[in-house]
C-alpha positions as CSV (number, residue, x, y, z in Angstrom):
1,M,105.3,102.5,97.8
2,K,108.1,100.1,98.9
3,T,108.6,97.1,96.2
4,P,110.5,94.1,98.2
5,I,113.2,92.0,96.2
6,T,114.0,89.4,98.7
7,T,116.6,86.9,98.4
8,A,116.8,83.9,100.6
9,I,120.6,82.4,100.1
10,L,120.6,78.8,101.3
11,Y,123.6,77.3,99.7
12,L,123.7,73.9,101.1
13,L,125.0,71.8,98.0
14,S,125.2,68.2,98.9
15,S,127.2,65.3,97.3
16,A,128.1,61.7,98.5
17,I,131.8,61.0,98.8
18,G,131.9,57.7,100.0
19,P,130.1,57.0,103.2
20,T,130.2,60.9,104.1
21,D,128.1,63.7,103.0
22,V,129.7,67.3,101.8
23,N,127.7,70.7,102.1
24,A,128.7,74.0,101.3
25,Q,129.1,76.3,104.3
26,V,127.1,79.2,103.4
27,A,124.9,80.6,106.5
28,E,121.3,81.6,105.5
29,I,120.9,85.0,104.8
30,C,117.4,86.6,104.5
31,E,118.3,89.8,102.6
32,S,115.8,92.2,101.1
33,E,116.6,95.2,98.6
34,L,113.7,97.5,99.1
35,T,112.7,100.4,96.6
36,Y,112.8,103.5,98.9
37,K,111.7,106.9,97.8
38,Y,113.7,110.1,99.1
39,D,114.9,113.0,97.4
40,S,115.5,116.2,99.2
41,G,115.4,118.3,96.1
42,E,118.2,120.8,95.2
43,T,119.4,122.3,98.8
44,S,122.2,123.0,100.9
45,A,120.9,121.4,104.2
46,A,118.5,118.3,104.7
47,S,117.9,115.9,107.3
48,T,116.0,112.5,107.1
49,I,115.7,109.2,109.1
50,V,115.6,106.2,106.8
51,R,113.8,103.1,108.9
52,H,113.0,99.6,108.2
53,A,110.9,98.4,111.2
54,G,112.7,95.4,113.1
55,A,115.4,94.9,110.6
56,P,118.8,93.7,112.1
57,W,120.9,96.1,109.6
58,I,120.3,98.7,106.9
59,Q,122.3,99.8,103.9
60,L,121.4,102.9,101.6
61,D,121.6,103.2,97.7
62,L,122.8,106.8,97.2
63,T,123.6,106.3,93.4
64,N,121.7,109.2,92.4
65,T,122.7,111.8,95.1
66,D,124.4,114.7,93.8
67,L,126.7,116.6,96.3
68,A,128.3,119.7,95.9
69,S,132.3,120.2,96.1
70,N,131.8,121.9,99.7
71,A,129.2,119.7,100.9
72,K,129.0,116.4,102.7
73,L,126.5,113.5,103.6
74,I,126.8,112.5,107.5
75,I,124.7,109.0,108.1
76,T,124.6,107.9,111.5
77,G,123.6,104.9,113.1
78,P,120.8,104.5,116.0
79,N,122.3,105.7,119.2
80,S,125.2,107.5,117.4
81,S,126.7,103.9,117.5
82,S,128.7,104.4,114.2
83,S,128.8,106.9,111.6
84,E,130.1,107.6,107.9
85,T,130.8,111.0,106.4
86,L,130.6,110.8,102.3
87,T,131.8,113.6,99.8
88,A,131.3,113.8,96.1
89,D,134.5,111.9,95.3
90,T,133.8,109.0,97.8
91,L,130.2,108.6,96.3
92,A,131.6,108.4,92.8
93,N,133.6,105.4,93.9
94,N,130.9,103.5,95.2
95,G,127.1,104.8,95.4
96,W,126.2,102.6,98.6
97,S,126.8,103.8,102.0
98,A,128.2,101.5,104.5
99,V,126.1,98.9,106.5
100,F,124.6,99.9,109.9
101,D,123.2,97.8,112.6
102,G,119.7,98.5,113.6
103,D,116.7,99.5,111.9
104,S,117.2,102.8,111.0
105,V,119.8,105.8,110.1
106,K,120.0,109.3,110.3
107,V,120.8,111.0,107.0
108,E,122.0,114.7,107.3
109,L,123.4,116.8,104.6
110,V,125.7,120.0,105.7
111,T,127.1,122.4,103.4
112,H,130.0,124.6,104.3
113,S,129.9,128.2,102.9
114,D,132.0,128.9,99.8
115,N,133.4,132.5,100.5
116,T,136.3,132.0,98.1
117,S,134.9,134.4,95.2
118,R,132.7,137.8,95.2
119,D,130.2,135.8,93.1
120,N,129.7,132.9,95.9
121,K,130.3,135.0,98.8
122,G,127.3,134.1,101.3
123,K,125.8,131.5,98.8
124,D,126.0,127.7,98.8
125,D,125.9,125.6,96.0
126,P,123.0,123.3,96.2
127,S,123.1,119.7,96.3
128,R,120.4,117.1,96.2
129,V,120.3,113.9,98.4
130,V,118.6,110.7,96.8
131,V,117.7,107.5,98.4
132,S,116.7,105.2,95.8
133,A,116.7,101.8,97.5
134,I,117.6,100.1,100.7
135,K,119.1,96.7,101.6
136,T,117.9,95.2,105.0
137,G,118.7,91.6,106.4
138,A,118.5,88.8,109.2
139,C,120.3,85.7,109.7
140,D,119.4,82.4,111.2
141,D,119.0,78.8,110.6
142,G,115.5,79.2,108.7
143,N,113.7,78.2,111.6
144,G,113.4,81.8,113.2
145,N,115.3,80.7,116.3
146,G,118.6,82.2,115.4
147,K,120.5,78.6,116.1
148,A,123.4,77.5,114.2
149,I,123.0,75.0,111.5
150,P,124.3,72.1,113.3
151,F,125.4,70.0,110.1
152,S,129.6,70.2,110.3
153,I,130.2,69.8,113.8
154,C,132.5,67.1,114.1
155,G,131.4,65.0,117.3
156,A,128.6,65.5,119.8
157,T,129.2,69.2,121.1
158,D,130.0,72.6,119.1
159,D,133.8,73.1,120.6
160,R,134.5,76.5,118.7
161,I,135.5,79.5,121.1
162,P,135.6,83.1,120.7
163,S,138.5,84.5,118.7
164,E,139.9,88.2,117.8
165,D,141.9,87.3,114.6
166,V,142.4,90.7,112.8
167,R,142.7,89.2,109.4
168,V,139.4,87.7,109.1
169,G,136.2,89.4,108.0
170,R,132.5,88.6,107.4
171,I,131.1,89.5,103.7
172,S,127.7,91.2,103.8
173,S,126.2,90.0,100.7
174,S,126.6,86.1,101.6
175,G,127.4,85.8,105.5
176,C,130.5,84.2,104.7
177,T,134.1,84.7,105.8
178,G,136.9,86.2,103.9
179,W,140.4,86.6,104.7
180,L,143.5,89.2,103.8
181,I,146.5,87.8,102.1
182,G,147.8,91.2,101.4
183,E,147.5,95.1,102.1
184,D,144.2,94.8,100.0
185,V,144.0,91.1,98.6
186,F,141.3,88.9,100.0
187,L,140.4,85.1,99.5
188,Q,136.8,83.5,99.9
189,A,135.1,80.6,98.8
190,G,133.5,80.8,95.2
191,H,130.3,79.5,95.8
192,C,129.6,82.4,98.3
193,G,129.0,84.5,94.9
194,P,130.3,87.6,93.3
195,P,130.7,90.8,95.4
196,G,128.4,93.5,93.9
197,A,128.5,97.1,94.7
198,S,126.8,97.0,97.9
199,T,129.0,94.2,99.4
200,R,131.2,95.0,102.0
201,M,133.7,92.9,104.0
202,H,133.3,93.7,107.8
203,F,136.4,93.3,110.2
204,T,134.3,92.7,113.7
205,Y,134.6,90.2,116.0
206,R,130.9,90.3,117.1
207,T,127.8,89.5,115.3
208,G,126.3,92.3,113.3
209,S,128.0,95.0,111.2
210,A,131.4,96.7,111.7
211,A,132.0,100.4,112.3
212,A,132.1,102.1,109.1
213,E,135.9,102.7,109.4
214,D,136.0,98.9,109.3
215,Q,134.1,98.2,106.3
216,Y,135.5,97.9,102.8
217,A,134.4,97.4,99.4
218,V,135.3,95.2,96.5
219,V,137.3,96.9,93.6
220,P,135.3,96.8,90.7
221,G,136.4,94.1,88.0
222,S,138.9,92.6,90.4
223,Y,137.1,89.7,91.6
224,K,137.8,86.1,89.8
225,S,136.6,82.7,91.0
226,S,135.9,79.1,90.4
227,D,133.2,77.3,92.3
228,H,132.7,73.8,90.5
229,F,131.0,70.8,92.6
230,D,131.3,67.6,91.1
231,G,130.8,64.6,93.6
232,G,134.4,63.9,95.5
233,T,136.4,64.4,92.2
234,K,136.0,68.2,91.6
235,Y,134.8,70.0,94.6
236,G,138.3,70.8,95.4
237,Q,138.3,74.0,93.2
238,D,136.4,76.1,95.0
239,F,137.7,79.5,95.6
240,G,137.5,83.6,94.9
241,I,140.1,86.5,95.0
242,G,139.8,90.1,94.9
243,R,141.0,93.5,95.9
244,L,139.5,95.9,98.5
245,S,139.4,99.5,97.9
246,P,140.3,102.0,100.6
247,N,138.1,102.7,103.4
248,S,135.6,105.5,102.6
249,V,136.1,107.0,106.2
250,T,140.0,106.8,106.8
251,G,141.2,106.1,103.6
252,K,143.4,103.2,104.6
253,L,143.8,99.7,102.8
254,P,142.3,97.0,105.0
255,G,145.8,95.4,105.6
256,I,147.3,98.3,106.6
257,A,144.4,99.3,108.7
258,Q,144.2,95.7,110.5
259,S,148.0,95.9,110.9
260,E,147.7,98.8,113.2
261,K,145.6,97.2,115.5
262,C,148.1,94.2,116.0
263,G,151.4,96.0,115.4
264,T,152.5,98.8,113.2
265,A,151.2,99.6,109.8
266,D,154.0,98.2,108.0
267,S,154.4,94.9,110.1
268,G,152.0,92.8,107.9
269,C,150.5,91.5,110.8
270,G,147.1,92.3,109.3
271,W,147.3,89.7,106.8
272,Y,147.9,85.8,106.5
273,S,151.1,84.5,105.1
274,L,150.6,81.4,103.0
275,G,152.7,78.3,103.4
276,P,153.1,74.8,101.9
277,V,150.8,72.2,102.1
278,P,152.0,69.5,104.2
279,S,153.1,66.7,102.7
280,S,151.8,64.2,105.5
281,T,149.0,64.2,107.9
282,A,151.2,62.9,110.6
283,D,151.3,65.1,113.5
284,V,149.6,68.1,112.0
285,T,146.8,70.2,113.9
286,I,144.5,72.4,111.7
287,R,142.7,75.5,112.8
288,V,139.6,77.1,111.2
289,T,138.7,80.6,112.1
290,G,135.4,82.6,110.9
291,Y,131.9,83.6,111.4
292,G,129.8,80.4,111.6
293,T,126.1,81.7,112.3
294,G,127.2,84.4,114.6
295,S,130.4,86.1,115.9
296,Q,134.1,85.2,115.0
297,K,135.0,81.8,116.4
298,T,137.9,79.5,116.3
299,H,138.6,75.7,117.0
300,T,141.4,73.3,115.9
301,G,141.5,69.6,114.8
302,S,143.5,67.0,112.9
303,L,144.2,67.0,109.3
304,V,143.2,63.6,108.1
305,Q,143.7,63.6,104.2
306,I,145.9,65.7,101.6
307,T,144.7,65.1,97.6
308,G,146.1,67.0,94.8
309,S,145.6,65.7,91.4
310,G,143.4,66.5,88.3
311,N,140.8,69.0,89.0
312,S,140.8,68.0,92.9
313,W,143.1,69.9,95.0
314,Y,142.0,69.9,98.7
315,V,142.5,69.0,102.3
316,R,140.1,67.2,105.1
317,Y,140.2,67.7,108.8
318,T,137.9,67.4,111.9
319,V,137.5,70.9,113.0
320,D,134.2,72.2,113.8
321,T,132.4,74.7,111.5
322,T,129.0,75.9,110.6
323,G,127.1,77.8,108.2
324,G,128.9,80.9,107.5
325,N,132.2,79.4,107.7
326,S,132.7,79.1,104.2
327,G,135.8,80.9,102.9
328,S,137.4,80.7,106.3
329,P,141.3,80.4,106.5
330,V,142.3,76.7,107.0
331,I,145.6,77.4,109.3
332,H,148.4,75.3,109.8
333,E,148.7,75.5,113.5
334,E,152.4,74.4,113.6
335,T,153.6,77.1,111.0
336,G,150.6,79.5,111.5
337,K,150.3,80.0,107.8
338,A,147.3,79.5,105.8
339,I,147.0,76.5,103.2
340,A,143.5,76.1,102.1
341,I,140.1,78.0,102.0
342,H,137.5,76.4,103.9
343,A,134.5,75.5,101.6
344,Q,132.8,72.4,102.7
345,G,131.2,70.8,105.8
346,G,130.7,66.9,106.3
347,C,131.4,66.4,109.8
348,K,128.7,64.6,111.8
349,K,127.4,64.4,115.5
350,N,128.3,60.8,115.6
351,G,132.0,61.6,114.8
352,G,131.9,60.4,111.4
353,G,132.8,62.5,108.4
354,F,135.1,65.7,107.6
355,N,135.2,69.0,106.7
356,A,137.2,70.4,103.7
357,G,138.7,73.3,102.0
358,T,140.2,73.9,98.6
359,R,144.3,74.1,98.5
360,I,145.9,77.6,98.0
361,D,148.2,75.6,95.6
362,H,145.6,74.7,93.5
363,P,146.7,74.9,90.0
364,K,144.2,77.5,89.0
365,L,144.5,79.4,92.3
366,A,148.2,79.9,92.7
367,P,148.8,82.1,89.5
368,L,145.7,84.3,90.5
369,I,147.4,84.8,94.2
370,E,150.8,85.7,92.5
371,F,149.3,88.2,90.2
372,Y,147.6,90.0,93.0
373,L,150.5,89.8,95.2
374,K,153.3,90.7,93.1
375,T,154.8,94.2,93.1
376,C,155.4,95.2,89.3
377,S,157.1,98.1,87.5
378,A,155.5,97.1,83.7
379,D,152.6,95.6,82.0
380,S,155.0,93.0,81.0
381,D,155.5,91.8,84.9
382,C,152.1,90.9,85.2
383,S,151.6,88.6,82.4
384,D,151.1,84.7,82.7
385,S,149.7,82.3,80.6
386,Q,147.7,80.5,82.9
387,V,145.5,83.6,83.7
388,S,146.1,86.3,81.2
389,N,144.1,87.5,78.4
390,G,146.6,90.3,77.1
391,L,144.9,92.9,78.7
392,E,146.7,92.8,82.2
393,T,148.2,96.5,83.3
394,C,150.6,97.5,86.3
395,V,149.1,100.5,88.0
396,N,150.9,101.9,91.1
397,K,152.9,98.9,91.2
398,K,150.1,96.2,91.1
399,C,148.8,94.5,88.6
400,Q,145.3,94.8,87.7
401,W,142.8,93.4,84.8
402,G,141.6,95.7,82.2
403,E,142.8,97.1,78.5
404,A,145.6,99.6,78.1
405,P,144.2,103.2,77.5
406,T,142.8,103.7,73.6
407,M,140.8,106.7,72.2
408,A,138.0,105.7,69.8
409,P,138.5,107.4,66.5
410,V,136.2,110.6,66.1
411,Q,133.9,110.7,63.4
412,C,135.3,111.8,60.1
413,S,133.2,112.2,57.2
414,S,134.8,114.9,55.6
415,G,138.3,114.4,56.3
416,V,140.9,111.5,56.6
417,Y,142.3,110.1,60.0
418,L,145.9,110.7,61.3
419,T,146.4,108.3,64.1
420,V,149.2,108.6,66.9
421,E,150.4,105.5,68.8
422,I,152.7,106.0,71.7
423,K,154.3,102.8,73.3
424,T,156.0,104.2,76.5
425,D,159.1,102.8,78.0
426,N,160.2,102.6,81.2
427,F,160.0,106.3,81.8
428,P,156.6,107.5,80.5
429,G,156.5,110.8,82.4
430,D,159.4,112.1,80.3
431,I,157.3,111.8,77.1
432,S,155.5,114.8,75.4
433,Y,154.7,115.6,71.9
434,T,153.2,118.1,69.6
435,L,151.1,117.7,66.1
436,T,151.2,120.6,63.9
437,D,149.3,121.5,60.7
438,T,151.9,123.5,58.8
439,C,149.6,124.6,56.3
440,K,147.2,126.4,58.5
441,Q,150.1,127.1,61.3
442,R,147.6,125.4,63.9
443,H,148.3,123.0,66.2
444,I,146.1,119.6,66.3
445,D,147.4,118.0,69.5
446,T,149.6,118.6,72.2
447,K,150.8,116.0,75.1
448,P,152.6,117.9,77.4
449,T,155.2,116.1,80.0
450,G,153.5,113.9,82.3
451,S,150.4,113.1,80.0
452,F,151.5,109.2,79.9
453,A,151.1,107.5,83.3
454,T,152.0,104.0,82.8
455,A,155.1,102.4,81.6
456,H,154.9,100.0,78.3
457,T,151.7,100.8,77.4
458,L,150.1,101.7,74.0
459,Y,148.3,105.0,73.7
460,T,146.3,105.8,70.9
461,Y,144.8,109.1,69.5
462,S,143.1,109.5,66.5
463,H,142.3,113.1,64.7
464,C,140.0,113.9,61.8
465,V,142.1,116.2,59.5
466,D,142.2,118.3,56.5
467,P,143.2,115.6,53.5
468,N,145.1,119.0,51.9
469,S,147.3,119.8,54.6
470,A,150.7,118.7,55.7
471,F,151.8,117.8,59.4
472,D,154.8,118.1,61.6
473,F,154.6,115.6,64.4
474,T,157.4,116.1,67.1
475,I,158.1,113.9,70.2
476,N,160.3,115.1,73.2
477,D,161.9,113.4,75.9
478,S,162.6,115.7,78.8
479,Y,165.6,113.5,80.1
480,G,167.3,113.6,76.9
481,D,167.5,109.6,76.1
482,G,164.6,108.9,73.6
483,I,162.1,106.4,73.9
484,C,163.9,103.3,73.2
485,C,167.0,100.8,74.2
486,S,168.3,100.9,77.7
487,Q,165.4,102.5,79.3
488,G,162.8,99.9,77.6
489,A,161.6,99.2,73.9
490,G,159.3,102.1,73.5
491,S,158.3,103.5,70.0
492,Y,155.9,105.6,68.0
493,T,154.3,105.4,65.0
494,V,151.9,107.9,63.2
495,T,149.5,106.8,60.5
496,Y,148.2,109.1,58.0
497,D,145.4,108.1,55.4
498,G,146.7,104.6,55.7
499,L,150.6,105.4,55.3
500,E,152.8,104.7,58.2
501,Y,155.4,107.0,59.5
502,T,158.2,105.7,62.2
503,S,161.0,107.4,63.9
504,P,163.8,107.5,61.6
505,T,166.2,107.0,64.7
506,S,164.3,104.0,66.0
507,G,163.5,105.7,68.9
508,N,167.3,106.6,70.0
509,Y,166.5,110.5,69.3
510,G,167.8,112.0,72.5
511,G,165.8,115.1,73.2
512,S,163.6,115.5,70.3
513,E,162.8,114.8,66.9
514,T,160.4,115.8,64.2
515,I,158.8,113.6,61.3
516,Q,157.4,115.4,58.3
517,I,153.5,114.2,57.0
518,S,152.4,114.5,53.5
519,T,152.7,118.1,51.8
520,C,150.1,120.7,51.3
521,G,147.8,119.9,48.7
522,G,147.3,115.9,49.2
523,P,149.3,113.0,50.5
524,V,152.5,111.4,49.5
525,P,153.8,108.1,50.0
526,A,155.3,107.3,53.4
527,P,159.2,107.3,53.0
528,T,161.1,104.0,52.4
529,T,164.2,105.0,53.9
530,P,165.0,107.4,56.6
531,P,164.7,110.8,55.9
532,P,167.0,113.4,57.4
533,T,166.0,114.6,60.6
534,K,165.7,118.3,62.0
535,S,168.3,119.0,64.8
536,P,167.1,117.9,68.1
537,T,165.4,120.5,70.4
538,F,164.3,119.9,73.9
539,A,161.3,122.2,73.7
540,P,159.7,122.7,70.2
541,T,159.2,125.8,69.0
542,H,155.7,126.8,67.0
543,K,154.6,129.3,64.6
544,P,151.9,131.9,65.4
545,T,148.4,130.4,65.0
546,R,145.5,132.0,63.3
547,S,142.1,131.0,62.4
548,P,141.2,127.9,60.7
549,T,140.5,128.0,56.9
550,S,138.6,124.3,57.0
551,G,135.4,123.2,58.3
552,L,137.1,120.6,60.2
553,T,137.9,122.4,63.3
554,L,139.8,121.2,66.4
555,E,137.2,122.8,68.6
556,R,134.2,121.7,70.3
557,M,131.4,123.2,72.5
558,T,131.4,122.7,76.3
559,Y,128.4,124.0,78.3
560,C,127.9,124.7,82.2
561,G,126.6,121.2,84.0
562,V,123.5,123.2,85.2
563,P,122.7,126.8,83.3
564,N,123.9,130.0,85.2
565,K,126.1,128.1,87.7
566,C,129.4,128.5,86.1
567,G,129.5,132.5,86.3
568,K,128.3,135.2,84.3
569,G,128.5,134.3,80.5
570,N,129.9,130.9,81.0
571,N,126.8,128.9,79.9
572,A,128.5,127.9,76.5
573,L,132.4,128.3,75.7
574,L,134.6,127.0,73.0
575,A,137.4,124.5,74.1
576,S,140.2,122.6,72.5
577,M,139.2,119.0,71.6
578,T,142.4,118.1,73.8
579,D,141.3,120.2,76.9
580,R,140.1,118.1,79.7
581,R,136.4,118.8,80.9
582,G,133.5,117.1,82.5
583,V,131.4,114.1,80.8
584,R,127.8,113.9,81.0
585,C,125.6,111.6,78.8
586,C,122.2,111.4,77.0
587,T,120.0,108.8,75.3
588,T,116.4,108.6,74.1
589,N,116.6,104.6,75.2
590,Q,114.6,104.6,78.4
591,S,115.5,101.0,78.8
592,L,119.1,102.0,80.0
593,G,117.2,103.2,83.2
594,W,118.8,106.6,83.2
595,P,116.6,109.4,85.1
596,D,114.3,111.7,83.3
597,R,115.5,115.3,84.4
598,C,114.8,117.7,81.5
599,T,112.7,120.7,82.1
600,D,110.5,120.4,79.3
601,N,109.5,116.4,79.2
602,R,111.4,115.7,75.9
603,G,111.9,112.0,76.4
604,V,115.8,112.4,77.0
605,Y,117.5,110.7,79.8
606,G,120.6,111.6,81.1
607,K,123.5,110.3,83.4
608,S,126.8,111.4,85.0
609,K,128.0,108.0,86.4
610,V,129.0,106.1,83.3
611,P,129.7,104.0,85.3
612,S,131.9,106.4,87.2
613,C,132.3,109.9,87.6
614,N,134.7,111.7,84.6
615,K,135.7,115.3,85.4
616,K,138.8,115.6,83.4
617,K,138.4,113.9,80.0
618,T,139.4,115.4,76.1
619,F,136.7,115.4,73.7
620,E,137.5,112.0,72.3
621,Q,137.7,110.2,75.4
622,A,134.2,111.9,76.3
623,M,132.5,110.7,73.1
624,K,134.0,107.2,73.8
625,I,132.6,106.9,77.5
626,C,129.1,108.0,76.5
627,A,129.0,105.3,73.6
628,D,130.2,102.6,75.7
629,A,127.8,103.1,78.3
630,G,125.0,103.1,75.5
631,G,124.4,106.4,75.2
632,R,125.9,109.8,73.4
633,L,127.1,113.0,74.5
634,C,124.2,115.4,75.6
635,T,123.6,118.2,73.0
636,G,123.9,121.7,74.2
637,D,120.1,122.2,74.4
638,E,119.7,119.2,76.3
639,L,122.2,120.6,78.6
640,M,120.6,123.8,79.0
641,H,117.2,122.4,79.8
642,K,119.1,120.2,82.7
643,C,118.5,116.9,81.3
644,T,121.3,115.6,83.8
645,R,120.8,117.9,86.9
646,G,120.8,115.8,89.8
647,T,122.7,112.8,88.3
648,G,126.0,113.3,90.6
649,C,129.5,113.8,89.9
650,G,129.8,117.4,91.5
651,L,129.4,118.7,87.7
652,K,126.6,121.7,88.2
653,K,129.3,124.5,88.4
654,K,131.8,122.5,85.8
655,L,132.0,122.9,81.9
656,V,131.0,119.4,80.1
657,W,131.3,118.4,76.7
658,G,128.1,118.5,74.3
659,C,127.8,117.9,70.5
660,N,125.0,117.7,67.9
661,A,124.9,114.4,66.1
662,N,125.3,114.1,62.2
663,Q,122.0,115.4,60.5
664,S,121.4,117.7,63.3
665,S,120.8,121.6,63.2
666,C,124.0,123.7,64.0
667,S,125.3,127.3,63.3
668,T,129.0,126.7,63.8
669,D,131.5,123.8,63.3
670,A,132.4,123.4,66.7
671,E,128.9,122.5,67.8
672,C,129.0,119.3,65.7
673,C,130.4,116.0,67.1
674,G,132.3,115.6,63.6
675,G,133.4,119.1,63.8
676,N,131.6,120.1,60.1
677,C,128.8,122.3,60.1
678,N,127.4,122.6,56.4
679,G,124.4,124.5,55.3
680,G,123.2,124.7,59.1
681,I,123.4,120.7,59.1
682,C,126.1,118.7,60.8
683,V,127.6,116.5,58.5
């Protein structure tokens, strides 16, 4: 049975501003999300038609689909008008298909035989295609006649003409217009609403959906907006800004792909330049280009008012617009540069009134634009007191929102915490370290060169260690210039049982230095004066390792994602806590909405996308990922009973972390999340 959840979005917000009415310019979008049930089961080949009779477009929810590494999902629109090919990796980034015009799509699973080993020769690793919901839609003026909403036409006739501006796109979830200001940065009107996982920006000049290679999803967590409306004094702060992901078909960013349509990939013609707002209305022509109730159209008119004070930063103009134009670029025709975001309609057929947009130099919008467009080399480049919350980071030379990578402490009921904090310098890729238990002559943690990816970022790692042991912490720099000084203010701190140990050379150690922590038999106070350092070495030497003598093991269990899929004898294997394995999470909390896949109906729910796929995580990272999602790592028994099968991420043939919580039964230390099995019980 299909259950509709229909939303009719008619966002026409009215307010009296002198003698003129002003309304938000959103087209009426009749959009339905319907529950849909298709499950291919585990197979290497499948084909189905997903149809919703009479729908103008259709989009599929594939978040529960699990594709093998050698499989692909091909989705084709009616009459092969458009197609999209998805893999396990592309589905991990966004679980929705592209939007296809028409009322049906063909879904086809294709698997290429894996003949890379004797075990797999002639066998296909199965996949599972699940369509759990669909979205469909229709757009008109609410009267069922497909006519444009007449409000905001400046005069007796609609004088807009067709246009083909590669920089402007239609936003699927709202029917609004969006436009590019960089290779992946877009602007829209804030009242159009925040984009969701199924939202796509369509770069097409016509009505309907763009081809799959011209649709772009919004990067999760990147969107910021302000959509205040309060009479005539505050409506000029209606804006939204965010980043778009690379296309699922071409892998290109939208600005690059659109630039190729008007010039070359590096020409920059695929996005708008932003210009200064004119200081006078005299002899200024304004152009608005967007998707008012249909295909892309454009019109020009006069600039009639400029306001910039307090909360009201807007321009007014007599340019024809209709519902769906919200978010369109307001262009200074004489310079060709965008100066505002079209947001409100107020023109009337008798020639009175005006339409209006939020200025791009609005005090709340301008720093956001600067944040998104700047090229950064360090986290400090992304800080701005107007928009900063202290958690901005620089990734691939772009500023983004989010915390620096930090690990949650592991459970430590029978030992003490030892925490390593590394603040990287300008060259994080040069840094490596080892942490060794010198009493037991065994390694606790190793971070090889290349483990640290981001400059000027605090990395934190916590370990549960034996309180009667001593430790050597050796930090290395492959270039030989330490972690400080002329190459950035990097540093490190090791905290053991509440005592802090820092670099005796203040980070200027050249190729390597080692600090000694505690003594065998118990902790001693941290030194108050810098102790002598060992002779620098560029590659630390390690003593031979031997089996641990304490129950506080630094190994944990890993299990095959699906039993008997990882090769003979590989259903359960030991691994170092610092090894990188897959993550699958479990819970008994049904309210999380995770699927019930266990073969023995034990009331345990499993999930792999939490919220994204995690294929190479340390044990500590895996514990935190599941906890943050409201669950926990699955036990080995749950994984062996397939409680996470078919939950995506291509982990069925991969080893994933698993452990038993405190007070659960155990036979070895490594089976316990805390690493200590005492009398058959995890403690």
